[in-house]
All heavy atoms as an XYZ file, in Angstrom:
1001
protein
N      64.315     91.490     91.146
C      65.390     91.752     92.057
C      66.087     93.092     91.644
O      66.419     93.232     90.475
C      66.350     90.579     91.969
C      67.336     90.587     93.081
S      68.479     89.134     93.216
C      67.884     87.931     92.056
N      66.238     93.992     92.566
C      66.862     95.253     92.264
C      68.210     95.330     92.954
O      68.355     95.154     94.135
C      65.967     96.409     92.774
C      66.502     97.779     92.438
C      65.556     98.842     92.962
C      66.033    100.194     92.620
N      67.202    100.694     93.286
N      69.236     95.609     92.176
C      70.591     95.686     92.679
C      70.747     96.961     93.473
O      70.263     98.034     93.086
C      71.641     95.578     91.524
C      73.066     95.456     92.078
C      71.521     96.790     90.658
C      73.412     94.154     92.591
N      71.404     96.890     94.615
C      71.663     98.106     95.380
C      72.726     98.941     94.675
O      73.356     98.511     93.743
C      72.220     97.541     96.718
C      72.748     96.216     96.375
C      71.896     95.711     95.262
N      72.870    100.148     95.128
C      73.946    101.007     94.601
C      75.307    100.451     95.089
O      75.328     99.699     96.076
C      73.821    102.460     95.063
O      73.970    102.491     96.465
C      72.469    103.074     94.647
N      76.362    100.856     94.385
C      77.708    100.388     94.870
C      77.997    100.848     96.291
O      78.459    100.065     97.068
C      78.804    100.835     93.873
C      80.137    100.427     94.398
C      80.533     99.086     94.314
C      81.029    101.354     94.908
C      81.784     98.681     94.811
C      82.267    100.965     95.389
C      82.641     99.609     95.354
N      77.687    102.105     96.656
C      77.948    102.502     98.052
C      77.167    101.676     99.053
O      77.665    101.318    100.115
C      77.521    103.987     98.075
C      77.771    104.464     96.722
C      77.373    103.287     95.826
N      75.916    101.284     98.721
C      75.101    100.403     99.646
C      75.797     99.062     99.744
O      75.892     98.496    100.844
C      73.711    100.271     99.117
C      72.889    101.520     99.216
C      71.555    101.469     98.451
O      71.426    100.665     97.510
O      70.681    102.257     98.787
N      76.171     98.493     98.625
C      76.880     97.157     98.611
C      78.136     97.237     99.386
O      78.413     96.349    100.272
C      77.111     96.767     97.168
C      77.920     95.549     96.969
C      77.346     94.288     97.129
C      79.269     95.617     96.604
C      78.076     93.137     96.942
C      80.008     94.460     96.424
C      79.371     93.182     96.608
N      78.953     98.244     99.194
C      80.248     98.357     99.867
C      80.083     98.553    101.324
O      80.736     97.944    102.134
C      80.962     99.574     99.271
C      82.430     99.711     99.699
C      83.453     99.137     98.916
C      82.768    100.357    100.858
C      84.776     99.261     99.307
C      84.098    100.435    101.290
C      85.082     99.881    100.489
N      79.095     99.400    101.753
C      78.832     99.620    103.180
C      78.406     98.291    103.844
O      78.806     97.986    104.981
C      77.819    100.714    103.363
C      77.526    100.943    104.824
O      78.459    101.278    105.573
O      76.334    100.826    105.230
N      77.575     97.515    103.179
C      77.121     96.233    103.709
C      78.292     95.307    103.907
O      78.301     94.469    104.802
C      76.022     95.644    102.833
N      79.263     95.354    102.968
C      80.432     94.485    103.071
C      81.383     94.892    104.187
O      81.914     94.050    104.908
C      81.265     94.517    101.781
C      80.938     93.560    100.693
C      81.813     93.835     99.489
C      81.064     92.160    101.139
N      81.593     96.210    104.347
C      82.675     96.691    105.200
C      82.272     97.514    106.382
O      83.077     97.769    107.280
C      83.702     97.436    104.346
C      84.208     96.636    103.190
N      84.972     95.523    103.335
C      84.071     96.794    101.851
C      85.285     95.001    102.158
N      84.721     95.777    101.224
N      81.041     98.024    106.358
C      80.571     98.858    107.471
C      81.005    100.286    107.394
O      80.943    101.037    108.370
N      81.477    100.736    106.256
C      81.832    102.135    106.031
C      81.687    102.432    104.525
O      81.592    101.563    103.737
C      83.191    102.470    106.550
C      84.313    101.550    106.031
C      85.006    101.842    104.843
C      84.680    100.437    106.746
C      85.965    100.996    104.315
C      85.707     99.586    106.266
C      86.310     99.883    105.075
N      81.651    103.733    104.214
C      81.437    104.162    102.825
C      82.693    104.021    102.029
O      83.797    104.107    102.544
C      81.030    105.639    102.809
C      79.691    105.889    103.402
O      78.877    104.973    103.434
O      79.439    107.033    103.890
N      82.545    103.757    100.719
C      83.728    103.703     99.841
C      84.314    105.101     99.599
O      83.627    106.109     99.802
C      83.155    103.117     98.581
C      81.745    103.506     98.570
C      81.302    103.522     99.998
N      85.573    105.138     99.212
C      86.196    106.402     98.839
C      85.560    106.840     97.510
O      85.089    106.070     96.729
C      87.691    106.257     98.585
C      88.488    105.981     99.849
C      89.229    104.804     99.998
C      88.513    106.910    100.870
C      90.008    104.584    101.105
C      89.258    106.713    102.014
C      90.026    105.514    102.121
N      85.587    108.148     97.281
C      85.051    108.682     95.982
C      85.654    108.008     94.759
O      84.940    107.712     93.767
C      85.348    110.148     96.026
C      85.343    110.465     97.503
C      85.990    109.289     98.147
N      86.954    107.693     94.774
C      87.571    107.058     93.606
C      87.026    105.661     93.395
O      86.980    105.222     92.259
C      89.088    107.094     93.682
C      89.747    106.082     94.563
C      90.166    106.261     95.857
C      90.006    104.688     94.249
N      90.708    105.110     96.381
C      90.592    104.125     95.390
C      89.815    103.915     93.135
C      91.017    102.805     95.441
C      90.210    102.610     93.183
C      90.789    102.045     94.321
N      86.636    104.990     94.477
C      86.099    103.621     94.363
C      84.692    103.712     93.687
O      84.358    102.867     92.868
C      86.022    102.925     95.723
C      87.425    102.681     96.272
C      87.417    102.326     97.757
O      86.662    102.904     98.545
N      88.298    101.433     98.176
N      83.927    104.680     94.092
C      82.583    104.854     93.468
C      82.799    105.201     92.010
O      82.076    104.660     91.107
C      81.799    105.967     94.183
C      81.511    105.561     95.609
C      80.533    106.283     93.453
C      80.954    106.686     96.485
N      83.739    106.097     91.670
C      84.019    106.453     90.302
C      84.449    105.218     89.464
O      84.037    105.054     88.332
C      85.071    107.552     90.238
N      85.264    104.364     90.098
C      85.694    103.161     89.392
C      84.505    102.285     89.111
O      84.326    101.765     88.003
C      86.726    102.403     90.225
C      87.193    101.087     89.645
C      87.949    101.268     88.296
C      88.120    100.353     90.635
N      83.657    102.086     90.066
C      82.454    101.240     89.881
C      81.561    101.817     88.751
O      81.059    101.042     87.944
C      81.616    101.146     91.190
N      81.394    103.133     88.728
C      80.603    103.744     87.669
C      81.301    103.590     86.300
O      80.621    103.345     85.301
C      80.409    105.213     87.941
C      79.491    105.447     89.171
O      78.700    104.540     89.535
N      79.612    106.589     89.776
N      82.615    103.730     86.266
C      83.344    103.636     85.016
C      83.273    102.216     84.495
O      83.060    101.979     83.295
C      84.813    104.071     85.204
C      85.542    104.297     83.935
C      86.922    104.912     84.083
N      87.049    105.740     85.276
C      87.960    105.577     86.216
N      88.873    104.655     86.074
N      88.007    106.334     87.290
N      83.448    101.234     85.364
C      83.396     99.843     84.932
C      81.951     99.522     84.428
O      81.833     98.798     83.406
C      83.761     98.917     86.132
C      83.416     97.439     85.810
C      85.217     99.024     86.452
N      80.942    100.035     85.081
C      79.598     99.799     84.617
C      79.292    100.363     83.227
O      78.627     99.714     82.434
C      78.570    100.374     85.599
N      79.900    101.486     82.932
C      79.602    102.127     81.676
C      80.569    101.736     80.531
O      80.187    101.566     79.402
C      79.539    103.650     81.795
O      80.824    104.139     82.218
N      81.876    101.655     80.857
C      82.908    101.478     79.875
C      83.657    100.163     79.912
O      84.514     99.879     79.071
C      83.937    102.632     79.947
C      83.328    103.970     79.805
O      82.263    104.070     79.101
O      83.861    104.952     80.381
N      83.440     99.339     80.946
C      84.223     98.138     81.092
C      85.398     98.402     81.984
O      85.578     99.478     82.533
N      86.233     97.385     82.150
C      87.343     97.432     83.150
C      88.376     98.437     82.682
O      88.594     98.654     81.495
C      87.938     96.064     83.367
C      88.721     96.088     84.622
C      90.068     96.111     84.742
C      88.199     96.125     85.936
N      90.390     96.186     86.094
C      89.267     96.197     86.807
C      86.868     96.131     86.472
C      89.085     96.240     88.212
C      86.738     96.192     87.868
C      87.865     96.241     88.669
N      89.043     98.986     83.663
C      90.137     99.948     83.421
C      91.270     99.711     84.408
O      91.067     98.990     85.371
C      89.606    101.421     83.543
O      90.629    102.285     83.216
C      89.091    101.677     84.972
N      92.393    100.297     84.150
C      93.512    100.148     85.128
C      93.154    100.865     86.420
O      92.393    101.864     86.419
C      94.754    100.829     84.546
C      95.342    100.036     83.417
O      95.070     98.844     83.269
O      96.146    100.618     82.608
N      93.675    100.372     87.497
C      93.489    100.990     88.827
C      94.795    101.582     89.277
O      95.754    100.865     89.552
C      92.958     99.926     89.851
C      92.836    100.550     91.229
C      91.660     99.313     89.377
N      94.863    102.868     89.286
C      96.061    103.584     89.724
C      95.694    104.438     90.923
O      95.041    105.474     90.760
C      96.627    104.460     88.570
C      97.107    103.610     87.446
O      97.876    102.693     87.640
N      96.695    103.937     86.244
N      96.112    103.984     92.085
C      95.815    104.744     93.310
C      97.018    104.590     94.235
O      97.734    103.558     94.179
C      94.546    104.241     93.951
N      97.257    105.559     95.096
C      98.368    105.472     96.002
C      98.223    104.264     96.984
O      97.142    103.767     97.242
C      98.328    106.797     96.824
C      97.467    107.684     95.972
C      96.550    106.847     95.202
N      99.328    103.912     97.574
C      99.369    102.852     98.589
C      98.428    103.201     99.738
O      98.308    104.359    100.141
C     100.816    102.684     99.145
O     101.637    102.333     98.036
C     100.874    101.619    100.210
N      97.686    102.180    100.204
C      96.799    102.279    101.396
C      95.563    103.117    101.106
O      94.984    103.672    102.012
C      97.541    102.839    102.618
N      95.139    103.155     99.879
C      93.847    103.863     99.558
C      92.750    102.887     99.142
O      91.747    103.357     98.645
C      94.077    104.913     98.466
O      94.587    104.264     97.280
C      95.000    105.974     98.940
N      92.939    101.601     99.340
C      91.883    100.675     99.100
C      91.840    100.022     97.702
O      90.771     99.687     97.236
N      92.980     99.829     97.085
C      93.009     99.223     95.744
C      92.446     97.807     95.777
O      91.897     97.349     94.765
C      94.427     99.213     95.166
C      94.859    100.602     94.725
C      96.187    100.514     94.013
C      97.380    100.088     94.869
N      97.755    100.984     95.918
N      92.589     97.114     96.893
C      92.066     95.755     96.991
C      90.560     95.762     96.786
O      90.003     94.777     96.346
C      92.425     95.156     98.385
O      93.823     95.194     98.535
C      91.967     93.714     98.495
N      89.911     96.889     97.037
C      88.458     96.933     96.839
C      88.096     96.883     95.365
O      86.897     96.801     95.044
C      87.927     98.235     97.459
O      88.368     99.322     96.740
N      89.065     96.889     94.494
C      88.720     96.660     93.064
C      88.082     95.297     92.895
O      87.282     95.094     91.992
C      89.927     96.859     92.188
O      90.966     95.899     92.514
N      88.399     94.373     93.808
C      87.701     93.068     93.830
C      86.189     93.294     94.082
O      85.379     92.691     93.416
C      88.279     92.143     94.928
C      89.732     91.788     94.559
C      87.416     90.900     95.137
C      90.509     91.137     95.694
N      85.878     94.185     95.018
C      84.490     94.468     95.353
C      83.771     95.098     94.149
O      82.609     94.844     93.890
C      84.391     95.416     96.528
C      85.207     94.929     97.706
O      85.511     93.728     97.820
O      85.509     95.755     98.575
N      84.488     95.964     93.432
C      83.925     96.621     92.258
C      83.634     95.530     91.167
O      82.491     95.536     90.546
C      84.916     97.703     91.645
C      84.408     98.201     90.300
C      85.001     98.828     92.628
N      84.545     94.660     90.955
C      84.365     93.576     89.956
C      83.116     92.702     90.352
O      82.239     92.407     89.504
C      85.600     92.691     89.856
C      85.329     91.392     89.173
C      85.181     91.193     87.819
C      85.158     90.125     89.777
N      84.915     89.854     87.594
C      84.926     89.200     88.788
C      85.212     89.707     91.106
C      84.711     87.816     89.007
C      84.991     88.360     91.352
C      84.760     87.400     90.332
N      83.043     92.351     91.600
C      81.997     91.484     92.069
C      80.636     92.210     91.973
O      79.621     91.597     91.538
C      82.267     91.086     93.529
C      81.454     90.027     94.129
C      81.563     88.740     93.302
C      81.875     89.746     95.535
N      80.618     93.454     92.356
C      79.362     94.279     92.267
C      78.938     94.313     90.775
O      77.759     94.150     90.489
C      79.605     95.665     92.816
C      78.380     96.592     92.583
C      77.302     96.461     93.382
C      78.421     97.499     91.544
C      76.171     97.294     93.171
C      77.331     98.336     91.352
C      76.239     98.226     92.131
O      75.133     99.024     91.889
N      79.856     94.604     89.870
C      79.535     94.699     88.465
C      79.021     93.390     87.921
O      78.057     93.358     87.134
C      80.738     95.199     87.668
C      80.335     95.535     86.251
O      79.500     96.480     86.049
O      80.847     94.895     85.322
N      79.582     92.311     88.354
C      79.139     90.976     87.935
C      77.715     90.718     88.409
O      76.844     90.275     87.590
C      80.079     89.893     88.446
C      79.856     88.463     87.965
C      79.974     88.396     86.431
C      80.844     87.547     88.624
N      77.403     90.993     89.657
C      76.075     90.842     90.177
C      75.060     91.749     89.454
O      73.959     91.361     89.075
C      76.033     91.065     91.656
N      75.448     93.018     89.271
C      74.555     93.958     88.625
C      74.254     93.521     87.189
O      73.109     93.591     86.717
C      75.251     95.366     88.608
C      74.384     96.451     87.988
C      75.200     97.707     87.718
N      76.416     97.437     86.951
C      76.450     97.245     85.643
N      75.346     97.213     84.961
N      77.598     96.984     85.020
N      75.254     93.082     86.504
C      75.074     92.600     85.129
C      74.139     91.407     85.090
O      73.307     91.303     84.214
C      76.460     92.257     84.517
O      77.245     93.419     84.555
C      76.303     91.782     83.085
N      74.281     90.488     86.032
C      73.397     89.342     86.078
C      71.989     89.696     86.338
O      71.040     89.211     85.668
C      73.904     88.339     87.147
N      71.743     90.624     87.270
C      70.409     91.089     87.594
C      69.761     91.791     86.375
O      68.573     91.586     86.117
C      70.429     91.985     88.827
C      70.725     91.160     90.067
C      69.100     92.739     88.969
C      70.965     91.955     91.325
N      70.543     92.607     85.701
C      70.050     93.312     84.520
C      69.949     92.436     83.295
O      69.529     92.872     82.241
C      70.921     94.501     84.272
C      70.852     95.541     85.373
C      71.815     96.684     85.196
O      72.687     96.666     84.263
O      71.741     97.638     86.002
N      70.399     91.149     83.478
C      70.320     90.169     82.364
C      71.048     90.637     81.114
O      70.545     90.543     79.984
C      68.894     89.781     82.068
C      68.772     88.457     81.296
O      69.641     87.638     81.396
N      67.699     88.337     80.496
N      72.223     91.196     81.348
C      73.079     91.682     80.222
C      74.224     90.700     80.045
O      74.538     89.882     80.938
C      73.617     93.068     80.501
C      72.476     94.072     80.617
C      72.932     95.540     80.752
N      73.894     95.768     81.797
C      75.086     96.330     81.594
N      75.460     96.730     80.453
N      75.881     96.552     82.623
N      74.858     90.699     78.894
C      75.990     89.752     78.662
C      77.112     89.982     79.728
O      77.427     91.139     80.018
C      76.496     90.143     77.221
C      75.332     90.822     76.626
C      74.571     91.502     77.704
N      77.677     88.906     80.188
C      78.723     88.990     81.174
C      80.041     89.315     80.487
O      80.434     88.616     79.558
C      78.826     87.617     81.947
C      77.533     87.264     82.529
C      79.932     87.664     82.945
C      76.980     88.223     83.566
N      80.705     90.339     80.988
C      81.997     90.743     80.409
C      83.194     90.091     81.081
O      84.167     89.799     80.487
C      82.171     92.240     80.503
C      81.186     93.005     79.590
C      81.458     94.490     79.639
N      80.963     95.023     80.894
C      80.856     96.326     81.116
N      81.244     97.169     80.220
N      80.412     96.813     82.265
N      83.060     89.884     82.383
C      84.159     89.450     83.200
C      83.641     88.372     84.201
O      83.185     88.716     85.271
C      84.829     90.566     84.012
C      85.001     91.846     83.247
C      84.110     92.914     83.392
C      85.986     91.943     82.299
C      84.255     94.060     82.721
C      86.168     93.097     81.590
C      85.286     94.174     81.792
O      85.433     95.335     81.115
N      83.743     87.135     83.886
C      83.256     86.057     84.698
C      84.250     85.688     85.840
O      83.895     85.300     86.910
C      82.894     84.807     83.911
C      82.191     83.756     84.725
C      81.681     82.618     83.812
N      80.646     83.068     82.951
C      79.356     82.949     83.218
N      78.970     82.444     84.370
N      78.418     83.338     82.363
N      85.525     85.861     85.541
C      86.559     85.552     86.491
C      87.488     86.748     86.687
O      87.713     87.520     85.767
C      87.423     84.378     85.961
C      86.667     83.045     86.023
C      87.517     81.938     85.400
N      86.801     80.711     85.362
C      85.964     80.347     84.426
N      85.757     81.133     83.392
N      85.315     79.201     84.472
N      88.018     86.803     87.882
C      88.996     87.855     88.182
C      90.253     87.165     88.620
O      90.321     86.329     89.493
C      88.494     88.758     89.342
C      89.462     89.797     89.840
C      89.690     90.876     88.777
C      88.962     90.409     91.103
N      91.385     87.577     87.950
C      92.714     87.088     88.311
C      93.412     88.314     88.825
O      93.578     89.301     88.069
C      93.458     86.456     87.125
C      94.817     86.044     87.480
C      92.665     85.243     86.555
N      93.817     88.282     90.052
C      94.413     89.370     90.735
C      95.919     89.056     90.921
O      96.208     88.153     91.736
C      93.720     89.602     92.064
C      93.901     90.943     92.692
C      92.949     91.952     92.510
C      94.991     91.213     93.535
C      93.067     93.167     93.096
C      95.074     92.477     94.134
C      94.148     93.458     93.900
O      94.246     94.637     94.494
N      96.793     89.694     90.174
C      98.204     89.350     90.220
C      99.027     90.417     90.926
O      98.901     91.602     90.583
C      98.758     89.168     88.765
C     100.233     88.817     88.769
C      97.947     88.111     88.012
N      99.761     89.955     91.931
C     100.590     90.884     92.733
C     101.932     90.226     92.947
O     101.964     89.009     93.171
C      99.906     91.179     94.076
C     100.686     92.175     94.880
C      98.492     91.699     93.852
N     102.982     91.016     92.958
C     104.311     90.393     93.072
C     104.908     90.566     94.488
O     106.087     90.524     94.685
C     105.262     91.003     92.061
C     105.500     92.478     92.240
O     104.817     93.104     93.041
O     106.366     92.998     91.548
N     104.037     90.736     95.492
C     104.502     90.890     96.889
C     103.680     89.892     97.748
O     102.476     89.948     97.798
C     104.282     92.286     97.417
C     104.972     93.389     96.645
C     106.487     93.419     96.987
N     107.117     94.555     96.367
C     107.696     94.535     95.187
N     107.650     93.439     94.455
N     108.283     95.587     94.686
N     104.372     88.978     98.367
C     103.730     87.913     99.128
C     102.743     88.447    100.175
O     101.657     87.941    100.345
C     104.789     87.034     99.846
C     104.176     85.872    100.576
C     103.912     84.797     99.581
N     102.567     84.300     99.785
C     101.924     83.532     98.930
N     102.466     83.188     97.817
N     100.717     83.122     99.184
N     103.148     89.517    100.888
C     102.280     90.100    101.903
C     100.977     90.613    101.286
O      99.872     90.414    101.842
C     103.005     91.224    102.635
C     102.242     91.967    103.729
C     101.950     90.989    104.860
C     103.049     93.113    104.271
N     101.078     91.223    100.113
C      99.884     91.779     99.452
C      99.030     90.584     98.941
O      97.787     90.626     99.000
C     100.277     92.712     98.320
C      99.061     93.195     97.587
C     101.072     93.900     98.860
N      99.672     89.576     98.436
C      98.923     88.395     98.002
C      98.100     87.793     99.136
O      96.908     87.523     99.013
C      99.897     87.253     97.432
C      99.152     85.971     97.220
C     100.546     87.749     96.140
N      98.753     87.642    100.297
C      98.038     87.084    101.455
C      96.930     87.936    101.910
O      95.819     87.486    102.199
C      99.031     86.822    102.603
C     100.018     85.724    102.298
O      99.795     84.925    101.365
O     101.061     85.690    103.007
N      97.134     89.269    102.004
C      96.076     90.153    102.487
C      94.891     90.260    101.475
O      93.763     90.390    101.898
C      96.637     91.544    102.839
O      97.107     92.180    101.711
N      95.256     90.211    100.198
C      94.214     90.231     99.165
C      93.378     88.968     99.235
O      92.150     89.039     99.105
C      94.855     90.396     97.750
O      95.569     91.644     97.788
C      93.766     90.460     96.681
N      94.013     87.840     99.428
C      93.304     86.563     99.541
C      92.367     86.640    100.749
O      91.187     86.230    100.707
C      94.263     85.392     99.686
C      93.599     84.134    100.032
C      92.812     83.421     99.109
C      93.704     83.610    101.316
C      92.170     82.229     99.433
C      93.064     82.425    101.686
C      92.306     81.747    100.716
O      91.661     80.602    101.052
N      92.832     87.146    101.886
C      92.020     87.221    103.076
C      90.811     88.149    102.851
O      89.689     87.886    103.292
C      92.821     87.717    104.280
C      93.880     86.713    104.774
C      94.753     87.362    105.876
C      93.257     85.428    105.266
N      91.026     89.225    102.127
C      89.946     90.136    101.749
C      88.882     89.432    100.918
O      87.713     89.478    101.235
C      90.498     91.366    101.011
C      89.437     92.277    100.465
N      88.951     93.352    101.169
C      88.760     92.268     99.276
C      88.036     93.978    100.479
N      87.892     93.337     99.328
N      89.354     88.721     99.919
C      88.433     88.008     98.997
C      87.689     86.907     99.760
O      86.466     86.709     99.557
C      89.158     87.467     97.803
N      88.403     86.212    100.620
C      87.763     85.165    101.386
C      86.699     85.704    102.344
O      85.576     85.131    102.496
C      88.832     84.384    102.137
C      88.327     83.076    102.738
C      89.399     82.335    103.447
N      89.709     83.139    104.675
C      90.654     82.839    105.544
N      91.420     81.807    105.296
N      90.853     83.575    106.597
N      86.996     86.898    102.938
C      86.031     87.500    103.832
C      84.765     87.962    103.055
O      83.649     87.728    103.500
C      86.695     88.718    104.493
C      85.781     89.418    105.478
O      85.205     88.774    106.378
O      85.617     90.668    105.356
N      84.953     88.480    101.900
C      83.837     88.913    101.029
C      83.013     87.692    100.648
O      81.762     87.727    100.737
C      84.333     89.676     99.820
C      83.229     89.835     98.789
C      84.948     91.014    100.191
N      83.649     86.626    100.255
C      82.937     85.395     99.912
C      82.144     84.838    101.050
O      80.969     84.468    100.882
C      83.929     84.304     99.418
N      82.677     84.905    102.244
C      81.944     84.417    103.434
C      80.751     85.326    103.744
O      79.633     84.797    104.052
C      82.882     84.333    104.638
C      82.268     83.646    105.843
C      81.945     82.155    105.591
O      82.841     81.438    105.165
N      80.746     81.752    105.791
N      80.912     86.605    103.631
C      79.815     87.499    103.908
C      78.710     87.320    102.872
O      77.496     87.354    103.269
C      80.304     88.937    103.915
C      81.086     89.301    105.146
C      81.677     90.728    105.083
C      82.468     91.003    106.325
N      83.036     92.340    106.312
N      79.057     87.107    101.621
C      78.021     86.808    100.597
C      77.307     85.531    100.938
O      76.113     85.405    100.793
C      78.658     86.832     99.244
C      79.070     88.166     98.682
C      79.909     87.973     97.427
C      77.881     89.015     98.366
N      78.067     84.499    101.290
C      77.478     83.207    101.558
C      76.535     83.255    102.726
O      75.478     82.627    102.700
C      78.610     82.218    101.876
C      78.124     80.848    102.163
N      77.841     80.411    103.419
C      77.866     79.797    101.369
C      77.419     79.171    103.419
N      77.419     78.770    102.145
N      76.834     84.056    103.740
C      76.035     84.094    104.966
C      74.890     85.121    104.894
O      74.024     85.099    105.755
C      76.934     84.487    106.170
C      77.980     83.460    106.488
O      77.851     82.298    106.000
O      78.944     83.788    107.228
N      74.852     85.960    103.884
C      73.841     87.023    103.806
C      72.426     86.421    103.642
O      72.212     85.562    102.821
C      74.175     87.949    102.659
N      71.545     86.928    104.457
C      70.134     86.463    104.374
C      69.195     87.607    103.981
O      67.985     87.360    103.758
C      69.669     85.855    105.716
O      69.797     86.830    106.750
C      70.500     84.609    106.052
N      69.658     88.837    103.976
C      68.866     89.979    103.549
C      69.760     91.113    103.175
O      70.980     91.084    103.335
C      67.941     90.382    104.721
C      68.683     90.883    105.935
C      67.770     91.181    107.108
O      66.549     90.926    106.988
O      68.206     91.789    108.064
N      69.166     92.148    102.592
C      69.900     93.367    102.259
C      70.722     93.260    100.997
O      70.577     92.318    100.185
N      71.584     94.269    100.802
C      72.406     94.345     99.566
C      73.249     93.102     99.309
O      73.388     92.686     98.150
C      73.246     95.580     99.785
C      72.529     96.369    100.811
C      71.809     95.414    101.667
N      73.826     92.519    100.329
C      74.683     91.401    100.111
C      73.890     90.146     99.679
O      74.278     89.365     98.831
C      75.497     91.062    101.343
C      76.453     92.124    101.773
C      77.273     91.634    102.987
C      77.350     92.506    100.671
N      72.684     90.021    100.258
C      71.808     88.904     99.870
C      71.396     89.026     98.396
O      71.398     88.041     97.648
C      70.591     88.822    100.759
C      69.609     87.715    100.406
N      69.922     86.386    100.537
C      68.395     87.790     99.843
C      68.916     85.652    100.113
N      67.987     86.500     99.682
N      71.019     90.248     97.972
C      70.651     90.481     96.590
C      71.779     90.111     95.660
O      71.618     89.398     94.676
C      70.210     91.944     96.409
C      70.017     92.238     94.923
C      68.933     92.214     97.193
N      72.969     90.586     95.984
C      74.146     90.273     95.118
C      74.444     88.800     95.146
O      74.713     88.176     94.078
C      75.396     91.080     95.586
N      74.421     88.149     96.294
C      74.709     86.715     96.454
C      73.735     85.904     95.593
O      74.157     84.942     94.922
C      74.674     86.304     97.916
N      72.449     86.225     95.662
C      71.489     85.466     94.889
C      71.709     85.627     93.399
O      71.578     84.647     92.640
C      70.054     85.878     95.272
C      69.622     85.372     96.602
C      69.704     83.843     96.700
O      69.111     83.139     95.884
O      70.413     83.352     97.622
N      72.072     86.822     92.933
C      72.361     87.035     91.509
C      73.565     86.208     91.098
O      73.560     85.597     90.009
C      72.588     88.490     91.268
N      74.589     86.140     91.929
C      75.773     85.387     91.587
C      75.519     83.908     91.636
O      76.040     83.149     90.804
C      76.918     85.784     92.591
C      77.400     87.212     92.480
C      78.300     87.558     93.667
C      78.093     87.463     91.152
N      74.707     83.448     92.588
C      74.325     82.001     92.591
C      73.585     81.624     91.323
O      73.864     80.594     90.765
C      73.472     81.702     93.813
C      74.196     81.623     95.125
C      73.280     81.172     96.267
N      74.005     81.137     97.479
C      73.911     82.121     98.455
N      73.143     83.139     98.288
N      74.626     82.003     99.538
N      72.686     82.447     90.917
C      71.922     82.164     89.686
C      72.839     82.179     88.464
O      72.675     81.322     87.549
C      70.756     83.107     89.501
C      69.665     82.898     90.515
C      68.605     83.994     90.425
O      68.658     84.892     89.573
N      67.625     83.927     91.315
N      73.747     83.098     88.435
C      74.671     83.222     87.326
C      75.518     81.982     87.119
O      75.648     81.478     86.018
C      75.571     84.452     87.517
C      76.628     84.702     86.416
C      75.978     85.026     85.117
C      77.567     85.785     86.864
N      76.095     81.506     88.208
C      76.951     80.369     88.102
C      76.296     79.038     88.418
O      76.962     77.970     88.349
C      78.200     80.563     89.026
S      77.804     80.680     90.761
N      75.023     79.095     88.790
C      74.282     77.899     89.110
C      74.992     77.010     90.152
O      75.117     75.821     89.952
C      73.950     77.125     87.818
C      73.160     77.940     86.844
C      72.927     77.228     85.535
O      73.547     76.221     85.236
N      71.998     77.776     84.739
N      75.450     77.660     91.180
C      76.099     77.014     92.301
C      75.424     77.392     93.616
O      74.718     78.401     93.657
C      77.597     77.431     92.310
C      78.425     76.976     91.144
C      78.762     75.502     91.178
O      78.676     74.882     92.246
O      79.020     74.960     90.120
N      75.735     76.654     94.655
C      75.144     77.006     95.964
C      75.978     78.090     96.645
O      75.460     78.713     97.588
C      75.032     75.749     96.850
O      76.368     75.229     97.055
N      77.171     78.288     96.208
C      77.979     79.402     96.817
C      78.096     80.523     95.815
O      78.276     80.259     94.560
C      79.379     78.885     97.245
C      79.277     77.903     98.369
C      80.137     78.304     96.075
N      78.029     81.755     96.244
C      78.049     82.877     95.297
C      79.436     83.227     94.771
O      79.577     83.855     93.728
C      77.479     84.045     96.094
C      77.719     83.678     97.515
C      77.701     82.182     97.612
N      80.499     82.864     95.496
C      81.879     83.235     95.113
C      82.847     82.187     95.592
O      82.854     81.818     96.785
C      82.225     84.593     95.701
C      83.586     85.130     95.435
C      83.798     85.422     93.951
C      83.830     86.427     96.269
N      83.725     81.707     94.688
C      84.812     80.855     95.051
C      86.102     81.627     94.980
O      86.317     82.356     94.042
C      84.887     79.667     94.080
C      83.660     78.767     94.082
C      83.789     77.726     92.965
C      83.509     78.062     95.397
N      86.949     81.443     95.982
C      88.210     82.171     96.100
C      89.334     81.131     96.188
O      89.241     80.234     96.959
C      88.210     83.083     97.314
C      89.558     83.810     97.458
C      87.035     84.102     97.247
N      90.368     81.383     95.423
C      91.561     80.473     95.447
C      92.829     81.345     95.491
O      92.885     82.432     94.874
C      91.601     79.646     94.139
O      90.419     78.881     94.023
C      92.731     78.686     94.145
N      93.805     80.862     96.224
C      95.040     81.493     96.306
C      96.142     80.612     95.707
O      96.154     79.398     95.966
C      95.423     81.846     97.759
C      96.780     82.521     97.932
C      97.081     82.744     99.409
O      96.486     82.186    100.290
N      98.034     83.621     99.640
N      97.011     81.169     94.893
C      98.033     80.355     94.308
C      99.386     80.764     94.883
O      99.591     81.793     95.380
C      98.133     80.558     92.779
C      96.800     80.050     92.119
S      96.771     80.378     90.409
C      97.949     79.247     89.791
């Protein structure tokens, strides 16, 4: 199983290309581990969830030690909490429904990693 590139994965999720800073974040996480995300409002910081998920699937496919099995996304604004939850739930559904292409590859890697029938579980507190 060959993992798609982050731009291929992102485009399959959202139907458009990621911003250059999102690609740079995905590359940085792949090489150095997680880092702080500092970007202006409305530039797609919620997509850091997509970066984490992509890195988890890539790591599973490459059979490397898992660095981050869970993501806890903490925000102190109710509106942002709700929109972030909806984003994560949408991503989980797309992975669950994928039957081919980049999302299917990532979903299968995540299913194998967690030995579950669903590739991603999302909870809102």
